[in-house]
TORVEXTI-932525 format. One line per 5 residues: number of its first residue (from 1); their letters; for each residue x negated, y, z of C-alpha. Coordinates in pm, 1 decimal, always signed. Each point is the difference from the previous one (the first is absolute). Example, Ala and Ser with C-alpha at 12.3 -4.5 7.8 and 13.67 -1.06 7.14 Angstrom:
2
1) AS) -1230.0/-450.0/+780.0 ~ -137.0/+344.0/-66.0;
//
This chain:
349
1) MTAIK) -1203.1/+1460.8/-1985.5 ~ +129.9/-251.9/+257.3 ~ -231.6/-297.9/+31.8 ~ +151.4/-354.4/+26.7 ~ -185.4/-308.4/+103.2;
6) ASDLD) +156.2/-338.5/-4.1 ~ -134.7/-311.0/+160.1 ~ +224.9/-298.0/-107.0 ~ -75.7/-285.1/+230.8 ~ -36.7/-258.1/-264.4;
11) GSDEL) -168.2/-325.9/+109.7 ~ +190.4/+45.1/+327.8 ~ +282.8/-196.1/+137.8 ~ +190.4/+332.4/+83.1 ~ +190.0/+144.4/-298.8;
16) FVHQT) -17.0/+365.4/+47.7 ~ -178.2/+308.0/-159.5 ~ -179.6/+275.1/+201.3 ~ -36.9/+342.0/-167.3 ~ -146.3/+314.5/+134.6;
21) IICDP) +82.7/+352.6/-151.8 ~ -202.6/+301.8/+93.2 ~ +202.1/+321.9/-78.4 ~ -175.6/+269.0/-208.2 ~ -121.2/+315.7/+182.6;
26) NQSSI) +277.1/+201.3/-181.9 ~ +268.9/-249.6/+59.9 ~ +344.0/+179.9/+21.6 ~ +243.2/-90.4/+294.1 ~ +235.5/-278.5/-104.7;
31) RIDKF) +195.8/-269.3/+192.6 ~ -216.2/-319.2/+19.7 ~ +270.4/-222.5/-141.9 ~ +30.5/+222.0/-310.1 ~ -384.8/+28.1/-19.6;
36) LIERL) -46.9/-377.7/+1.6 ~ +282.0/-77.6/-245.0 ~ -179.3/+227.0/-254.3 ~ -340.7/-145.8/+50.4 ~ +66.3/-378.1/+58.2;
41) EKVSR) +79.3/-187.2/-319.5 ~ +328.0/-199.4/-1.5 ~ +84.5/+64.9/+366.5 ~ +357.5/+96.8/+59.7 ~ +107.9/+258.3/+270.7;
46) NRVQN) +160.8/-282.3/+204.2 ~ -328.4/-187.0/-0.9 ~ -190.2/+307.1/+126.2 ~ +258.8/+74.4/+263.3 ~ -9.7/-354.5/+121.0;
51) AIKAD) -384.7/+33.5/+28.7 ~ +23.9/+310.3/+199.5 ~ +261.6/-145.1/+235.6 ~ -229.2/-310.6/+42.3 ~ -301.3/+222.4/+83.3;
56) CILVN) -172.4/-127.6/-316.1 ~ -86.3/+357.9/-96.5 ~ -242.8/+198.8/+215.6 ~ -115.2/+352.1/-40.9 ~ -344.1/+64.1/+153.4;
61) DAPVK) +36.7/-329.9/+185.9 ~ +346.2/+85.9/+153.8 ~ +347.4/-111.5/-100.7 ~ +233.4/+268.0/-147.8 ~ +365.5/+61.3/-86.3;
66) ASYKV) +138.0/+28.3/-356.2 ~ +39.7/+367.8/+56.5 ~ -374.0/+60.8/+73.4 ~ -146.3/+235.2/-246.2 ~ -339.3/-85.5/-135.3;
71) RPKDQ) -275.3/+255.6/+41.1 ~ -344.5/+61.1/-170.0 ~ -257.3/-278.7/+63.8 ~ +250.3/-226.8/+171.9 ~ -120.2/-358.4/-5.4;
76) ISIVL) +291.7/-227.3/-72.8 ~ -22.3/-374.3/+81.2 ~ +268.1/-233.1/-162.7 ~ +65.5/-369.1/+43.8 ~ +248.1/-169.4/-221.7;
81) PSEPG) +87.4/-347.3/-101.5 ~ -174.4/-62.4/-332.9 ~ +202.9/+12.3/-313.7 ~ +116.9/-339.3/-146.4 ~ -131.8/-124.2/-329.9;
86) ENQNI) +168.2/+110.6/-313.9 ~ +207.3/-205.7/-243.2 ~ +47.0/-266.4/+257.6 ~ +305.4/-233.1/-42.7 ~ +37.9/-188.3/+313.2;
91) VPEDI) +256.4/-267.2/-10.5 ~ +200.6/-56.2/+326.1 ~ -41.2/-356.9/+111.5 ~ +203.6/-174.4/+271.6 ~ -305.9/-131.2/+197.7;
96) PLDIV) +66.8/-48.2/+369.3 ~ -161.3/+237.6/+243.8 ~ -98.4/-72.0/+355.2 ~ +109.9/+323.0/+158.6 ~ -113.6/+62.2/+354.0;
101) YEDDQ) +167.2/+329.9/+51.7 ~ +216.4/+248.2/-190.4 ~ +190.3/+324.8/+43.8 ~ +93.5/+278.1/-230.1 ~ -350.1/+137.6/-29.3;
106) VLVLN) -245.1/-294.4/-0.1 ~ -22.5/-373.7/-57.0 ~ -268.1/-216.8/+156.4 ~ -55.6/-339.3/-163.3 ~ -215.1/-299.7/+41.9;
111) KPAGM) -185.0/-67.7/-347.8 ~ -74.1/-355.7/-60.8 ~ -345.3/-105.9/-132.1 ~ +3.3/-38.6/-379.2 ~ +238.9/+297.3/-74.6;
116) VVHPG) -151.8/+287.5/-198.1 ~ +119.7/+337.9/+110.1 ~ -3.5/+183.4/-334.8 ~ +54.7/-126.9/-353.2 ~ -303.7/+14.0/-214.9;
121) IGNTS) -185.2/-209.0/-269.6 ~ +71.4/-353.3/+64.8 ~ +256.5/+80.8/+264.7 ~ +297.7/+151.9/-175.1 ~ +266.1/-161.5/+218.2;
126) GTLVN) +40.0/-167.2/+338.4 ~ -147.2/+304.7/+174.9 ~ +101.8/+170.6/+324.5 ~ +91.6/+289.1/-214.2 ~ +239.7/-206.4/-215.2;
131) ALKFY) +155.8/-129.1/+314.7 ~ +39.0/+335.0/+171.1 ~ +154.7/+158.4/-298.2 ~ +267.8/-263.7/-13.8 ~ +60.4/+22.3/+374.5;
136) LESNF) +13.6/+370.5/+29.2 ~ +208.3/+57.7/-311.4 ~ +239.1/-266.9/+98.8 ~ +53.4/+120.5/+352.2 ~ -86.2/+364.7/+13.4;
141) SFPIL) +6.6/+337.9/-191.3 ~ -376.5/+21.6/-21.8 ~ -108.4/+344.9/-141.8 ~ -360.3/-96.7/-69.5 ~ +117.0/-263.1/-235.1;
146) KGNGA) +304.9/+157.8/-138.0 ~ -164.3/+343.4/-50.9 ~ -331.2/-63.7/-167.3 ~ -36.1/-366.1/-87.4 ~ -279.3/-51.8/+235.4;
151) DRPGI) -210.5/-306.3/-70.9 ~ -69.0/-67.1/+379.3 ~ +324.1/+70.2/+184.1 ~ -87.0/+137.8/+345.6 ~ -339.6/-154.0/+28.5;
156) VHRID) -263.1/+205.2/+174.2 ~ -262.3/-268.3/+68.8 ~ -69.6/-344.6/-117.0 ~ -157.2/-334.8/+95.4 ~ -183.1/-235.8/-231.1;
161) KDTSG) +195.8/-289.1/-176.2 ~ -142.8/-277.8/+209.9 ~ +27.1/+182.5/+324.3 ~ +312.8/-33.1/+214.4 ~ +170.4/+219.0/+243.8;
166) LMVVA) +163.4/+336.6/+83.0 ~ +70.9/+293.2/-237.5 ~ +218.6/+307.6/+44.2 ~ +212.6/+122.8/-286.9 ~ +170.4/+344.7/-27.4;
171) KTEFA) +369.4/+23.6/-89.3 ~ +10.3/+376.6/-54.0 ~ -240.9/+249.6/-153.6 ~ -38.9/+170.8/+335.3 ~ -96.4/-319.4/+166.3;
176) MTYLA) -253.8/-72.9/-278.1 ~ -158.6/+339.8/+46.9 ~ -2.2/-24.1/+380.6 ~ -159.5/-341.8/-17.1 ~ -257.3/+102.0/-249.5;
181) KQFFD) -120.7/+267.9/+235.4 ~ -40.3/-251.7/+281.0 ~ -220.5/-224.9/-224.8 ~ -206.8/+315.5/-103.0 ~ -46.2/+97.4/+369.3;
186) HSIDR) -100.3/-373.1/+86.5 ~ +264.9/+0.5/+274.0 ~ +173.7/-320.0/-130.2 ~ -78.5/-288.7/+230.1 ~ -101.4/-304.7/-184.0;
191) EYLAI) -160.5/-332.6/+135.9 ~ -71.5/-303.5/-208.2 ~ -84.5/-356.1/+117.0 ~ -273.1/-172.8/-203.7 ~ -161.9/-331.8/+20.0;
196) VWGVP) -370.8/+41.0/-93.1 ~ -301.1/-216.2/-55.2 ~ -237.1/-13.7/+293.0 ~ +6.3/+211.7/+315.6 ~ -98.3/+371.6/-8.6;
201) ELHSG) -298.0/+81.0/+227.8 ~ +182.5/+260.7/+181.0 ~ +337.5/-89.4/+172.2 ~ +133.8/+332.7/-122.3 ~ -128.3/+274.7/-231.6;
206) TIKGY) +63.5/+248.2/-267.5 ~ -87.3/-30.1/-364.8 ~ -61.7/+316.0/-198.0 ~ -103.0/+85.3/-357.6 ~ +102.9/+121.7/-338.9;
211) IGRHE) +207.5/-244.9/-194.2 ~ -23.6/+20.1/-383.2 ~ -6.8/-242.0/-303.3 ~ -278.0/-247.4/-2.2 ~ -276.3/+108.0/-246.1;
216) KDRMQ) -12.5/-359.4/-162.7 ~ +341.9/-145.4/+59.1 ~ +278.8/+251.2/-62.8 ~ +266.6/-234.6/+140.6 ~ -162.7/+38.1/+351.0;
221) MYNYS) -52.1/+290.8/+227.7 ~ -311.4/+59.0/+197.3 ~ -87.9/+180.5/+324.0 ~ -265.7/+263.6/-78.5 ~ -206.5/+220.7/+236.1;
226) DENQG) -5.5/+283.1/-259.8 ~ +305.5/+237.9/+24.5 ~ -29.8/+58.2/-380.3 ~ +72.2/-373.9/-74.5 ~ +338.6/-46.2/+162.7;
231) KYAVT) +258.2/+125.9/+242.1 ~ -57.2/+14.5/+373.0 ~ +150.9/-303.0/+185.6 ~ +21.2/-97.4/+357.3 ~ +106.5/-343.2/+144.1;
236) HYNIL) -0.8/-81.3/+374.1 ~ -1.0/-370.3/+95.9 ~ -4.0/-237.3/+293.2 ~ -28.8/-371.9/+31.2 ~ +314.7/-177.0/+130.2;
241) EEMYY) -119.6/-367.5/-25.1 ~ -328.9/-156.5/-86.1 ~ -12.9/-347.3/-148.9 ~ -370.7/-38.8/-72.9 ~ +32.9/+0.2/-380.3;
246) ISLIK) +294.2/+245.8/-39.8 ~ +143.9/+277.8/+222.3 ~ +352.7/+167.2/+29.8 ~ -55.6/+368.2/+15.5 ~ +219.8/+308.8/+25.7;
251) CQLET) -77.9/+289.8/-228.2 ~ +147.3/+354.7/+42.0 ~ -17.4/+219.6/-308.2 ~ -92.8/+370.3/+41.4 ~ +8.9/+44.1/-366.9;
256) GRTHQ) +153.8/-197.2/-279.8 ~ -219.6/-64.3/-299.3 ~ +29.0/-269.1/-272.4 ~ -95.3/-342.7/+153.7 ~ -137.8/+185.7/+312.9;
261) IRVHL) +17.5/-274.5/+245.5 ~ -118.6/-268.5/-237.6 ~ -298.3/+219.9/-109.1 ~ -103.8/+106.5/+349.4 ~ +21.2/-355.7/+144.3;
266) KSIGH) -214.5/-123.6/-291.2 ~ -247.2/+291.4/+53.2 ~ -79.8/-125.7/+360.1 ~ -39.2/-359.8/-127.3 ~ +347.3/-143.8/+98.3;
271) PIFND) +215.8/-19.6/-312.8 ~ +365.3/-77.0/+50.3 ~ +78.8/-386.7/-20.9 ~ +93.1/-107.9/-342.4 ~ -41.9/+356.9/-152.1;
276) ARYGG) -102.3/-111.5/-347.6 ~ -87.9/+350.9/-114.9 ~ -242.3/+59.3/+268.8 ~ -160.0/-342.1/+42.4 ~ +220.5/-135.7/+280.0;
281) DEILK) +106.4/-294.6/-202.4 ~ -331.5/-175.4/+60.0 ~ -120.2/-179.6/+308.5 ~ -220.7/+266.0/+155.9 ~ -29.8/-140.6/+358.0;
286) GTVYS) -34.1/-351.2/+144.5 ~ -158.2/-340.0/-91.1 ~ -52.3/-140.0/-349.5 ~ +164.7/-351.3/+88.4 ~ +258.2/-123.7/-240.1;
291) KYRQF) +263.2/-34.8/+265.0 ~ -43.1/+369.0/+93.8 ~ +10.3/+100.5/-369.7 ~ +328.1/-185.9/-39.0 ~ +138.3/+154.4/+317.4;
296) VQNCF) -75.2/+349.0/-131.9 ~ +150.8/-87.8/-341.4 ~ +319.4/-112.2/+178.2 ~ -11.9/+340.7/+195.0 ~ -27.5/+191.3/-341.4;
301) ETCPR) +313.6/-197.3/-109.8 ~ +182.2/+76.4/+309.9 ~ -55.4/+364.8/-49.3 ~ -52.4/+51.2/-364.9 ~ -71.5/+376.2/+18.7;
306) QALHA) -196.9/+250.4/+199.4 ~ +98.2/-45.3/+366.1 ~ +91.4/+350.4/+53.3 ~ +334.4/+132.9/+151.9 ~ +141.2/+351.3/+69.2;
311) HTLGF) +99.5/-79.6/+362.2 ~ +93.8/+343.1/+149.1 ~ +135.1/+321.1/-143.1 ~ +86.7/+336.5/+180.0 ~ +116.8/+330.6/-126.0;
316) VHPTT) +203.2/+303.1/+107.7 ~ +347.4/-22.7/-144.3 ~ +82.0/+283.3/-253.7 ~ +313.9/+121.5/+180.1 ~ +6.9/-124.5/+360.2;
321) QKKMF) -376.3/+105.6/+33.4 ~ -41.4/-309.5/+226.8 ~ -284.3/-240.2/-27.7 ~ +102.4/-344.8/-128.1 ~ -202.1/-315.7/+28.7;
326) FTQPL) +54.5/-343.0/-179.9 ~ -190.0/-323.9/+34.0 ~ +16.6/-291.6/-223.8 ~ -138.8/-328.1/+116.7 ~ -258.4/-214.9/-208.1;
331) PDDMS) +181.3/-169.5/-293.3 ~ +10.4/-386.3/-17.2 ~ -301.5/-44.1/-223.5 ~ -238.4/+190.4/+227.4 ~ +139.8/-143.6/+318.2;
336) ALLQK) -39.7/-356.6/-147.3 ~ -360.3/+90.4/-89.7 ~ -75.4/+120.4/+353.8 ~ +149.1/-320.2/+146.8 ~ -222.2/-217.0/-229.7;
341) WQQYI) -319.5/+173.7/+113.7 ~ +115.6/+4.6/+363.8 ~ +50.7/-382.1/-25.3 ~ -327.9/-48.2/-174.9 ~ -195.9/+195.7/+255.9;
346) AAKL) +179.0/-179.4/+292.3 ~ -91.0/-337.0/-144.6 ~ -363.0/+102.8/-26.1 ~ -24.5/+103.5/+375.9;
//
């Protein structure tokens, strides 16, 4: 019997599934595309062939062609975009999109803070998916949407509702598969800018751990040291500007777990400014005088969300095979917040 092991990366910002198939010692010789179509549920021939073309299917750690014939004890690794939820009825909505780049394969956009990526309980409309469905159906023949009623058209990663910044969206099934493999391989370049409470002891460093649900507060994630309590996560950071009570830092993601940067920064004692879920909406540094408290409250009102922005995005294009980089400057609310603190510190000196 052929063994199949699946590891769906739920609790991750990347939306793909990784499966490993180990062929039986008595496996007969058969083309790999036919072999996988017979063994993978609800996976079409076209989807399998796209995955082979995108090098998302490896046999014994090496890419193969569709004509490859499987052999006994072959180990087959498969990475595919995860299947959309069932019975979803996503209504297209004419919501403006801030599109940074677009061609026939991909679309790069700047998501505003406050916009939810996927519809869900309490957010059934006004999401990025609603907006994308309207845009893509109105302007293109989009097979992912037209073919299977997907509830997340072309989305292979996500950022939190109150985080702003760059996202890449696939416009074809091949592009979606190709991008999913890059997220799986951690070859996507992603840098975030964050304004945090305090100044980290080290000017630059790496935060590691296993991110999983908090044992007492299920709405939070937590950075554990035990691999059995979460998924491995790595964030690199360096300080860009120190302002005594806060800092502007750059974070580079090596992995993409739910709330990764927010959790990692809290774990080293520097929560993101005004991050209500992780304690950043309290005055954590500075004096106790009423004037200072009022100043910080004004800062909270200036940037009424966690001060986190997806600043840089880089990936290899699905068809040109060229590396593409995009940068989006700080949004107005974070820029105004920085300016307030710079003026405050300058007045104290």
